[in-house]
N, C-alpha and C positions, 0 to 999 in steps of 0.2 A: 502495501499500502504505498501508496507515497506525496509525496506533499503537495502541490500545482506545481511551486516553484526548481522542484525536480523535473515533474514536467514540461514540462515551458523548454526545457532546454535539449531532451529528445527528440527526431528526426517526425518525419508525417511515420514511418515508416516502423517507428520503434512504439508511435500511439497505433499502431494501427493494429496490433505486435501484444500490448497492453491491453488491448477494451479487447480484443476478442480473449485473449487471455481473465478473463476479469469477467466478461458473460458467461465464460465457460463451467467460470467456479461459482458464476450468480444463481447458476442452475442447476448444479455440485448441491449445492447449502439450498435448495430452495426441496430439492427431490428429502436434504434427509432432515426438513422441514417439513413436509408433507411424510413422516413418518415419523417422525418424532427423535431421530434419533442427532437430532438438531444442539454441538455441546452448547453453541457461542453461541445462542439470536443478536447477540449484538455484531454481529459478524456480517448480517446481512446490509445494515443498516450505512454499514465504512459500505462492504464493495457498492453500495449504490450509489450511496454520494464519489466515492472511488471513481465508477462509470460517467457518472454525471461531468467530473473533475475535467476527465477524460475527451470528449464528446465538446466539454462546453472552448476551454482550446484549440481545437478541432473550429471550436466555429470562429472563433475568434483570427485564427492562420488559416478559414475560408476569407472572411469580411475584410481585414485588411490586403491579401488576396487581389482581392475587389478589384478593393478604393487602388489603391496602384496601379 
């Protein structure tokens, strides 16, 4: 789980990889939550926030590319 400043230093490819792995992990955690075998429910919230951070940074970059 990376901070926003760490994510901003990553390239577009790295962000894409991070996003894919975070979405896969979220799927696994949701599956565990539905079978009531989730050890730390707070990880769901943290992972959703990380995904939102990644998407926000990607959107910022797209908007700056369009503006330039």
